[in-house]
All heavy atoms as an XYZ file, in Angstrom:
783
protein
N      72.391    130.250    111.428
C      73.077    129.457    112.438
C      72.108    128.650    113.195
O      70.967    129.009    113.436
C      73.836    130.411    113.386
C      74.833    131.272    112.798
S      76.275    130.347    112.304
C      77.112    131.506    111.305
N      72.572    127.504    113.648
C      71.752    126.578    114.360
C      71.985    126.555    115.827
O      72.993    127.069    116.310
C      71.922    125.142    113.778
N      71.097    125.968    116.610
C      71.221    125.774    118.020
C      70.983    124.287    118.339
O      70.308    123.610    117.598
N      71.474    123.877    119.455
C      71.283    122.493    119.910
C      70.718    122.511    121.325
O      71.130    123.316    122.174
C      72.600    121.696    119.903
C      72.999    121.510    118.433
C      72.470    120.398    120.630
C      74.263    120.679    118.251
N      69.732    121.639    121.553
C      69.156    121.470    122.886
C      69.680    120.148    123.434
O      69.542    119.084    122.786
C      67.629    121.457    122.825
C      66.920    121.067    124.073
C      66.808    122.054    125.101
C      66.492    119.809    124.328
C      66.185    121.734    126.299
C      65.890    119.471    125.546
C      65.764    120.464    126.480
O      65.171    120.155    127.682
N      70.180    120.187    124.663
C      70.640    118.958    125.360
C      69.770    118.771    126.589
O      69.763    119.629    127.472
C      72.115    119.049    125.728
C      72.972    119.123    124.491
C      72.511    117.781    126.585
C      74.438    119.325    124.739
N      69.016    117.669    126.604
C      68.130    117.371    127.708
C      68.815    116.732    128.881
O      69.459    115.672    128.681
C      66.988    116.474    127.196
C      65.924    116.203    128.217
N      64.983    117.119    128.599
C      65.720    115.092    129.010
C      64.168    116.593    129.524
N      64.618    115.383    129.803
N      68.758    117.332    130.018
C      69.355    116.812    131.267
C      68.182    116.331    132.124
O      67.473    117.109    132.661
C      70.172    117.869    132.032
C      71.217    118.518    131.106
C      70.804    117.240    133.249
C      72.231    117.559    130.523
N      67.950    114.989    132.198
C      66.744    114.490    132.795
C      66.721    114.281    134.276
O      66.110    113.328    134.800
C      66.555    113.181    132.052
C      67.926    112.697    131.945
C      68.794    113.913    131.615
N      67.409    115.121    135.025
C      67.483    114.928    136.507
C      66.708    116.054    137.184
O      66.823    117.227    136.827
C      68.934    114.904    136.986
C      69.691    113.837    136.365
C      70.717    114.088    135.487
C      69.430    112.471    136.654
C      71.430    113.004    134.893
C      70.126    111.450    136.084
C      71.135    111.695    135.231
N      65.951    115.737    138.207
C      65.161    116.643    138.964
C      65.282    116.366    140.450
O      65.525    115.237    140.862
C      63.667    116.566    138.584
S      63.319    116.889    136.892
N      65.133    117.459    141.241
C      65.152    117.271    142.705
C      63.900    116.502    143.152
O      63.947    115.732    144.135
C      65.203    118.617    143.398
C      66.592    119.244    143.275
C      66.653    120.566    143.975
C      68.021    121.197    143.816
N      68.126    122.441    144.543
N      62.788    116.798    142.466
C      61.518    116.137    142.822
C      60.625    116.027    141.576
O      60.866    116.744    140.637
C      60.808    116.906    143.917
C      60.347    118.314    143.470
C      59.753    119.102    144.547
O      60.071    118.927    145.717
N      58.817    119.983    144.262
N      59.674    115.183    141.610
C      58.776    115.017    140.504
C      57.680    116.105    140.575
O      57.105    116.353    141.660
C      58.124    113.620    140.529
N      57.457    116.721    139.488
C      56.392    117.770    139.388
C      55.137    117.055    138.778
O      55.244    116.342    137.787
C      56.782    118.943    138.530
S      58.147    119.801    139.159
N      53.990    117.292    139.361
C      52.755    116.632    138.913
C      52.385    116.935    137.464
O      51.701    116.151    136.790
C      51.608    116.881    139.843
C      51.125    118.313    139.800
N      51.779    119.347    140.425
C      50.061    118.847    139.175
C      51.180    120.483    140.164
N      50.134    120.218    139.399
N      52.793    118.083    136.940
C      52.380    118.491    135.603
C      53.383    118.094    134.512
O      53.100    118.274    133.339
C      52.222    119.995    135.553
C      53.484    120.738    136.034
C      54.554    120.990    135.143
C      53.626    121.189    137.316
C      55.670    121.647    135.559
C      54.746    121.876    137.785
C      55.783    122.095    136.889
O      56.889    122.705    137.311
N      54.540    117.546    134.869
C      55.611    117.296    133.929
C      55.410    115.990    133.177
O      55.154    114.915    133.785
C      56.940    117.225    134.648
S      58.330    117.003    133.554
N      55.490    116.040    131.843
C      55.366    114.917    130.995
C      56.710    114.480    130.381
O      56.747    113.576    129.528
C      54.370    115.139    129.869
C      52.962    115.222    130.334
O      52.604    114.541    131.280
N      52.171    116.120    129.752
N      57.807    115.138    130.749
C      59.108    114.817    130.209
C      59.751    113.654    130.960
O      59.437    113.376    132.083
C      60.049    116.009    130.356
C      59.629    117.177    129.441
C      59.025    118.293    130.002
C      59.845    117.121    128.057
C      58.657    119.345    129.179
C      59.511    118.160    127.265
C      58.867    119.330    127.801
N      60.646    113.026    130.263
C      61.446    111.948    130.940
C      62.353    112.545    131.941
O      63.034    113.557    131.678
C      62.227    111.168    129.871
C      63.217    110.200    130.504
N      62.793    109.003    131.033
C      64.530    110.271    130.696
C      63.818    108.365    131.585
N      64.868    109.123    131.352
N      62.344    112.037    133.171
C      63.179    112.582    134.237
C      63.480    111.484    135.248
O      62.795    110.426    135.309
C      62.521    113.747    134.900
C      61.347    113.469    135.796
C      61.534    113.195    137.121
C      60.106    113.429    135.197
C      60.453    112.863    137.901
C      59.008    113.062    135.961
C      59.201    112.787    137.297
N      64.412    111.755    136.105
C      64.728    110.896    137.236
C      65.107    111.755    138.470
O      65.730    112.782    138.295
C      65.894    109.990    136.885
O      66.270    109.228    138.014
N      64.696    111.337    139.606
C      65.072    112.035    140.831
C      66.285    111.399    141.481
O      66.767    111.880    142.454
C      63.930    112.043    141.850
O      63.490    110.701    142.140
C      62.708    112.852    141.339
N      66.812    110.381    140.857
C      68.041    109.718    141.320
C      69.220    110.131    140.437
O      69.091    110.185    139.183
C      67.877    108.195    141.235
O      69.113    107.553    141.427
N      70.330    110.433    141.001
C      71.540    110.833    140.242
C      72.468    109.652    140.072
O      73.597    109.849    139.618
C      72.260    111.977    140.981
C      71.458    113.261    141.074
C      72.304    114.287    141.880
C      71.181    113.822    139.710
N      71.966    108.433    140.258
C      72.903    107.257    140.155
C      73.503    107.148    138.758
O      74.660    106.715    138.639
C      72.093    105.999    140.476
C      71.795    105.794    141.906
C      71.260    104.394    142.190
C      69.984    104.099    141.408
N      69.345    102.869    141.719
N      72.758    107.511    137.737
C      73.248    107.348    136.388
C      73.779    108.616    135.777
O      74.007    108.676    134.584
C      72.109    106.763    135.497
O      71.048    107.671    135.442
N      74.029    109.627    136.628
C      74.490    110.921    136.135
C      75.762    110.812    135.357
O      75.882    111.306    134.238
C      74.663    111.929    137.259
C      75.098    113.286    136.776
C      75.412    114.231    137.947
C      76.698    113.995    138.557
N      77.876    114.512    137.933
N      76.775    110.148    135.891
C      78.094    110.070    135.218
C      77.946    109.334    133.885
O      78.559    109.729    132.888
C      79.125    109.365    136.107
C      79.522    110.240    137.285
O      79.330    111.462    137.213
O      79.946    109.663    138.303
N      77.126    108.282    133.867
C      76.937    107.496    132.616
C      76.297    108.447    131.596
O      76.674    108.416    130.439
C      76.026    106.288    132.909
C      75.682    105.546    131.639
C      76.550    104.649    131.117
C      74.429    105.794    131.040
C      76.200    103.953    129.914
C      74.077    105.071    129.865
C      74.992    104.172    129.341
N      75.264    109.230    131.950
C      74.627    110.067    131.037
C      75.518    111.184    130.526
O      75.515    111.458    129.342
C      73.370    110.750    131.698
C      72.634    111.713    130.727
C      71.750    110.899    129.802
C      71.887    112.724    131.524
N      76.294    111.797    131.389
C      77.219    112.832    130.991
C      78.217    112.268    129.921
O      78.498    112.895    128.924
C      78.007    113.428    132.200
C      79.128    114.245    131.756
C      76.999    114.226    133.070
N      78.756    111.094    130.221
C      79.670    110.474    129.224
C      78.988    110.103    127.938
O      79.546    110.249    126.838
C      80.316    109.228    129.833
C      81.295    109.549    130.938
O      81.955    110.580    130.838
N      81.370    108.741    131.958
N      77.727    109.701    127.979
C      76.986    109.378    126.784
C      76.693    110.641    125.972
O      76.805    110.597    124.736
C      75.654    108.709    127.117
N      76.423    111.774    126.606
C      76.241    113.023    125.891
C      77.518    113.445    125.230
O      77.505    113.849    124.057
C      75.689    114.099    126.820
C      74.261    113.814    127.241
C      75.743    115.455    126.111
C      73.723    114.702    128.335
N      78.616    113.301    125.883
C      79.950    113.669    125.289
C      80.254    112.789    124.110
O      80.728    113.253    123.087
C      81.041    113.527    126.362
N      79.904    111.524    124.221
C      80.101    110.558    123.124
C      79.191    110.993    121.905
O      79.662    110.927    120.749
C      79.809    109.166    123.522
C      79.901    108.135    122.410
C      81.321    107.851    121.936
O      82.270    108.215    122.615
O      81.481    107.329    120.846
N      78.027    111.367    122.204
C      77.093    111.785    121.123
C      77.616    113.024    120.429
O      77.527    113.196    119.194
C      75.677    111.977    121.631
C      74.713    112.236    120.441
C      73.314    112.045    120.828
O      72.947    111.584    121.888
O      72.464    112.415    119.946
N      78.157    113.984    121.200
C      78.725    115.201    120.621
C      79.857    114.748    119.604
O      79.949    115.299    118.530
C      79.322    116.127    121.710
C      78.187    116.737    122.535
C      80.230    117.215    121.092
C      78.636    117.476    123.732
N      80.671    113.870    120.021
C      81.779    113.362    119.172
C      81.182    112.736    117.895
O      81.581    113.078    116.817
C      82.610    112.305    119.921
C      83.558    111.588    119.029
C      84.681    112.201    118.499
C      83.335    110.298    118.664
C      85.555    111.554    117.651
C      84.197    109.620    117.842
C      85.336    110.217    117.347
N      80.180    111.875    118.026
C      79.615    111.187    116.851
C      78.898    112.207    115.925
O      79.060    112.108    114.703
C      78.608    110.126    117.302
C      79.241    108.928    118.068
C      78.154    107.993    118.635
C      80.164    108.179    117.166
N      78.131    113.118    116.471
C      77.431    114.099    115.669
C      78.393    115.045    114.948
O      78.132    115.501    113.836
C      76.463    114.899    116.505
C      75.314    114.114    117.082
C      74.382    113.666    115.993
C      73.161    112.980    116.614
N      72.210    112.467    115.666
N      79.541    115.326    115.556
C      80.497    116.200    114.924
C      81.035    115.600    113.640
O      81.514    116.321    112.807
C      81.656    116.518    115.929
O      82.512    115.389    116.078
N      80.998    114.311    113.482
C      81.513    113.646    112.287
C      80.561    113.896    111.117
O      81.007    113.815    109.986
C      81.608    112.161    112.513
C      82.623    111.773    113.646
C      84.015    112.206    113.219
C      85.023    111.743    114.219
N      86.327    112.335    114.001
N      79.282    114.121    111.370
C      78.293    114.265    110.260
C      77.745    115.636    110.146
O      77.287    116.039    109.074
C      77.125    113.259    110.422
C      76.410    113.445    111.728
C      77.636    111.813    110.265
C      75.136    112.617    111.866
N      77.807    116.450    111.188
C      77.244    117.795    111.084
C      78.322    118.792    110.707
O      79.353    118.880    111.366
C      76.689    118.216    112.501
C      76.059    119.577    112.401
O      75.160    119.818    111.586
N      76.507    120.495    113.249
N      78.069    119.540    109.703
C      79.038    120.548    109.233
C      78.484    121.988    109.358
O      79.108    122.932    109.032
C      79.412    120.305    107.749
C      80.060    118.943    107.528
C      81.267    118.754    108.418
C      81.808    117.353    108.303
N      82.659    116.947    109.391
N      77.289    122.087    110.010
C      76.697    123.367    110.225
C      77.310    124.006    111.514
O      77.430    123.319    112.488
C      75.173    123.233    110.360
C      74.487    124.545    110.419
C      72.948    124.407    110.412
O      72.492    123.190    110.360
O      72.257    125.382    110.412
N      77.589    125.297    111.466
C      78.048    125.950    112.624
C      76.963    126.138    113.649
O      75.836    126.513    113.341
C      78.707    127.281    112.301
C      79.974    127.168    111.510
C      80.583    128.499    111.189
C      81.836    128.339    110.368
N      82.480    129.614    110.083
N      77.269    125.866    114.894
C      76.286    125.933    115.979
C      76.558    127.232    116.732
O      77.654    127.512    117.205
C      76.385    124.741    116.900
C      76.265    123.419    116.148
C      75.384    124.835    118.052
C      74.977    123.268    115.397
N      75.489    127.999    116.900
C      75.603    129.312    117.613
C      75.284    129.220    119.074
O      75.948    129.835    119.895
C      74.671    130.314    116.944
C      74.736    131.668    117.535
C      73.805    132.649    116.828
O      73.375    132.349    115.717
O      73.598    133.710    117.351
N      74.298    128.403    119.432
C      73.841    128.338    120.810
C      73.642    126.932    121.265
O      73.175    126.074    120.478
C      72.508    129.067    120.894
O      72.660    130.406    120.433
C      72.018    129.138    122.357
N      74.006    126.641    122.483
C      73.734    125.315    123.082
C      72.810    125.597    124.285
O      73.083    126.388    125.183
C      75.045    124.695    123.648
C      76.036    124.603    122.488
C      74.753    123.333    124.274
C      77.452    124.214    122.962
N      71.660    124.912    124.225
C      70.677    125.012    125.347
C      70.722    123.742    126.193
O      70.688    122.657    125.652
C      69.228    125.165    124.740
C      69.080    126.339    123.813
C      69.246    126.151    122.432
C      68.658    127.554    124.283
C      69.047    127.191    121.572
C      68.462    128.597    123.427
C      68.674    128.424    122.070
O      68.490    129.481    121.202
N      70.779    123.937    127.497
C      70.657    122.790    128.405
C      69.345    122.973    129.143
O      69.064    124.008    129.762
C      71.770    122.782    129.453
C      73.132    122.560    128.831
C      73.980    123.568    128.467
C      73.581    121.244    128.633
C      75.252    123.321    127.901
C      74.791    120.958    128.057
C      75.631    121.997    127.710
N      68.518    121.942    129.070
C      67.218    122.008    129.755
C      66.878    120.651    130.331
O      67.667    119.756    130.372
N      65.684    120.519    130.773
C      65.344    119.224    131.353
C      64.028    119.306    132.124
O      63.188    120.118    131.762
N      64.140    118.727    133.127
C      64.896    118.414    134.288
C      65.451    119.717    134.869
O      64.970    120.861    134.714
N      66.467    119.546    135.645
C      67.143    120.594    136.337
C      68.673    120.474    135.979
O      69.394    119.819    136.742
C      66.900    120.527    137.898
O      65.533    120.409    138.119
C      67.459    121.757    138.582
N      69.100    121.125    134.937
C      70.511    121.029    134.526
C      71.460    121.492    135.617
O      72.591    121.017    135.642
C      70.591    122.029    133.353
C      69.165    122.141    132.848
C      68.329    122.010    134.019
N      71.051    122.341    136.512
C      71.929    122.835    137.556
C      72.267    121.729    138.552
O      73.119    121.943    139.410
C      71.344    124.051    138.284
O      70.024    123.762    138.728
C      71.310    125.234    137.344
N      71.653    120.550    138.429
C      72.023    119.461    139.315
C      73.330    118.842    138.853
O      73.950    118.097    139.635
C      70.920    118.391    139.330
C      69.647    118.700    140.096
C      68.684    117.560    139.987
C      69.985    118.959    141.551
N      73.788    119.166    137.673
C      75.118    118.681    137.177
C      76.185    119.541    137.834
O      76.008    120.702    138.179
C      75.194    118.817    135.692
C      74.201    117.946    134.844
C      74.569    118.105    133.352
C      74.373    116.489    135.223
N      77.348    119.014    137.888
C      78.536    119.731    138.415
C      79.111    120.619    137.291
O      78.901    120.351    136.119
C      79.662    118.740    138.861
C      79.160    117.809    139.925
O      78.441    118.246    140.833
O      79.577    116.616    139.897
N      79.773    121.682    137.709
C      80.429    122.555    136.690
C      81.387    121.774    135.839
O      81.559    122.079    134.703
C      81.086    123.764    137.383
C      81.522    124.814    136.356
C      82.260    123.348    138.248
C      80.405    125.524    135.665
N      82.003    120.724    136.419
C      82.955    119.971    135.611
C      82.249    119.184    134.494
O      82.857    118.956    133.439
C      83.738    118.946    136.518
O      82.798    118.079    137.139
N      80.979    118.879    134.670
C      80.223    118.192    133.641
C      80.038    119.192    132.410
O      80.271    118.810    131.262
C      78.864    117.798    134.095
C      78.956    116.723    135.196
O      79.920    115.928    135.196
O      78.104    116.706    136.098
N      79.662    120.425    132.711
C      79.569    121.403    131.660
C      80.897    121.705    131.035
O      80.962    121.946    129.804
C      78.906    122.665    132.190
C      77.477    122.495    132.561
C      77.088    122.399    133.872
C      76.508    122.302    131.591
C      75.807    122.158    134.203
C      75.169    122.110    131.936
C      74.786    122.027    133.245
N      81.997    121.736    131.805
C      83.302    121.998    131.251
C      83.628    120.848    130.290
O      84.251    121.102    129.236
C      84.355    122.047    132.354
C      84.217    123.344    133.159
C      85.075    123.407    134.402
O      85.564    122.306    134.831
O      85.293    124.539    134.906
N      83.252    119.623    130.620
C      83.569    118.495    129.695
C      82.740    118.602    128.415
O      83.305    118.411    127.330
C      83.191    117.148    130.359
C      83.574    115.983    129.417
S      83.552    114.360    130.156
C      81.859    114.104    130.341
N      81.494    119.080    128.494
C      80.716    119.276    127.278
C      81.389    120.296    126.384
O      81.554    120.130    125.201
C      79.337    119.752    127.574
C      78.468    118.730    128.283
C      77.519    119.140    129.204
C      78.570    117.343    127.955
C      76.726    118.198    129.847
C      77.733    116.420    128.617
C      76.837    116.871    129.535
N      81.820    121.408    127.042
C      82.486    122.447    126.304
C      83.798    121.993    125.638
O      84.109    122.268    124.482
C      82.776    123.690    127.202
C      83.313    124.845    126.473
N      84.661    125.139    126.440
C      82.716    125.753    125.693
C      84.880    126.164    125.658
N      83.686    126.619    125.214
N      84.562    121.192    126.407
C      85.846    120.618    125.891
C      85.551    119.813    124.645
O      86.156    119.941    123.629
C      86.478    119.828    126.953
C      87.648    118.968    126.423
C      88.884    119.567    126.186
C      87.493    117.602    126.160
C      89.927    118.838    125.652
C      88.548    116.894    125.661
C      89.774    117.491    125.418
N      84.530    118.912    124.734
C      84.186    118.063    123.609
C      83.746    118.911    122.395
O      84.028    118.604    121.268
C      83.127    117.027    123.948
C      83.750    115.732    124.430
C      84.280    115.641    125.719
C      83.824    114.601    123.620
C      84.797    114.470    126.177
C      84.367    113.431    124.066
C      84.897    113.386    125.349
N      82.955    119.945    122.680
C      82.451    120.774    121.600
C      83.596    121.492    120.881
O      83.641    121.553    119.631
C      81.517    121.798    122.158
S      79.940    121.140    122.790
N      84.557    121.994    121.626
C      85.686    122.713    121.026
C      86.661    121.738    120.345
O      87.090    121.942    119.196
C      86.408    123.588    122.063
C      87.693    124.196    121.518
C      85.480    124.718    122.541
N      86.963    120.672    121.091
C      87.978    119.725    120.528
C      87.533    119.111    119.234
O      88.332    119.004    118.341
C      88.212    118.633    121.580
C      89.178    117.615    121.059
C      89.786    116.754    122.048
N      90.737    115.838    121.430
C      91.071    114.684    121.933
N      90.577    114.312    123.104
N      91.898    113.918    121.293
N      86.292    118.805    119.118
C      85.776    118.140    117.887
C      85.182    119.147    116.886
O      84.556    118.778    115.932
C      84.797    117.034    118.216
C      85.439    115.967    119.032
C      85.069    115.748    120.353
C      86.486    115.200    118.542
C      85.675    114.749    121.091
C      87.114    114.219    119.246
C      86.676    113.987    120.534
N      85.449    120.414    117.196
C      85.006    121.523    116.289
C      83.604    121.441    115.847
O      83.190    121.656    114.698
C      85.977    121.537    115.092
C      87.401    121.796    115.399
C      88.349    121.800    114.237
O      87.847    121.523    113.105
O      89.528    122.061    114.453
N      82.726    121.119    116.807
C      81.339    120.978    116.497
C      80.617    122.337    116.648
O      79.831    122.726    115.814
C      80.710    119.918    117.396
C      79.344    119.494    117.050
C      78.949    119.322    115.745
C      78.389    119.262    117.991
C      77.700    118.894    115.403
C      77.078    118.837    117.701
C      76.764    118.678    116.358
N      80.945    123.073    117.700
C      80.339    124.366    117.949
C      81.421    125.392    117.814
O      82.111    125.670    118.770
C      79.756    124.393    119.329
C      78.933    123.210    119.723
C      79.295    122.333    120.689
C      77.698    122.981    119.066
C      78.525    121.234    121.009
C      76.961    121.898    119.367
C      77.323    121.010    120.350
N      81.528    125.957    116.629
C      82.723    126.789    116.397
C      82.345    128.255    116.029
O      83.220    129.015    115.685
C      83.618    126.206    115.308
C      82.863    125.974    113.979
C      84.284    124.933    115.789
C      83.698    125.460    112.853
N      81.110    128.606    116.186
C      80.697    129.966    115.917
C      81.350    130.897    116.942
O      81.430    130.541    118.093
C      79.206    130.092    115.913
C      78.717    131.456    115.371
C      78.941    131.792    114.022
C      78.096    132.302    116.259
C      78.485    133.003    113.577
C      77.636    133.552    115.726
C      77.846    133.885    114.433
O      77.419    135.088    113.974
N      81.784    132.102    116.549
C      82.565    132.984    117.407
C      81.858    133.353    118.733
O      82.482    133.362    119.759
C      82.861    134.299    116.666
C      83.932    134.083    115.555
C      84.192    135.407    114.951
C      85.133    135.267    113.773
N      85.396    136.540    113.106
N      80.587    133.606    118.730
C      79.874    134.023    119.926
C      79.100    132.888    120.491
O      77.884    132.973    120.584
C      78.988    135.222    119.645
O      77.995    134.839    118.674
N      79.740    131.837    120.906
C      79.033    130.724    121.523
C      78.293    131.157    122.715
O      78.743    131.993    123.524
C      80.051    129.656    121.979
C      80.760    128.963    120.893
C      81.693    127.892    121.443
O      81.434    127.385    122.507
N      82.828    127.665    120.774
N      77.122    130.647    122.886
C      76.280    130.882    124.076
C      75.843    129.566    124.707
O      75.490    128.649    123.955
C      75.025    131.677    123.699
C      75.351    133.056    123.108
C      74.064    133.734    122.691
O      73.180    133.086    122.146
O      74.010    134.976    122.903
N      75.903    129.494    125.983
C      75.374    128.354    126.713
C      74.216    128.858    127.555
O      74.373    129.842    128.273
C      76.453    127.761    127.659
C      77.437    126.856    126.958
C      78.275    127.318    126.030
C      77.517    125.538    127.388
C      79.217    126.459    125.432
C      78.410    124.703    126.750
C      79.264    125.157    125.768
N      73.088    128.232    127.450
C      71.935    128.605    128.250
C      71.491    127.446    129.091
O      71.486    126.297    128.640
C      70.725    128.977    127.326
C      70.853    130.279    126.641
C      71.323    130.369    125.374
C      70.573    131.451    127.341
C      71.460    131.551    124.693
C      70.709    132.688    126.678
C      71.160    132.727    125.384
N      71.127    127.702    130.313
C      70.544    126.696    131.234
C      69.091    127.064    131.457
O      68.788    128.158    131.832
C      71.253    126.672    132.575
C      72.681    126.204    132.614
C      73.233    126.334    133.996
C      72.822    124.769    132.132
N      68.183    126.097    131.140
C      66.728    126.264    131.438
C      66.398    125.350    132.542
O      66.636    124.165    132.508
C      65.952    125.986    130.161
C      66.154    126.952    129.077
C      66.952    126.688    127.992
C      65.465    128.195    129.126
C      67.159    127.539    126.966
C      65.680    129.099    128.093
C      66.482    128.761    127.044
N      65.708    125.905    133.562
C      65.241    125.026    134.650
C      64.013    125.675    135.262
O      63.633    126.742    135.004
C      66.326    124.806    135.655
C      67.052    126.044    136.206
C      66.617    126.628    137.365
C      68.085    126.590    135.504
C      67.294    127.783    137.837
C      68.724    127.695    135.959
C      68.357    128.271    137.117
């Protein structure tokens, strides 16, 4: 079984040691959330492997609203992309 990592590039502050892409501004949060949902839809058309785990990292994924994660889950279930019985969602921050 496979897993997928979704990078959430928002942070409360810049860390001096971080080399990842990030932003301390949430101005583009809604645009990014919609883009991730669209990518889930597009990838579901070509990926036929069952996904066991979805990892959210970044940045600080907890800066997203619960409704954002609910939308990701809705898209995952609706487009049958992540259909393994014991789905797991992990937040890394």
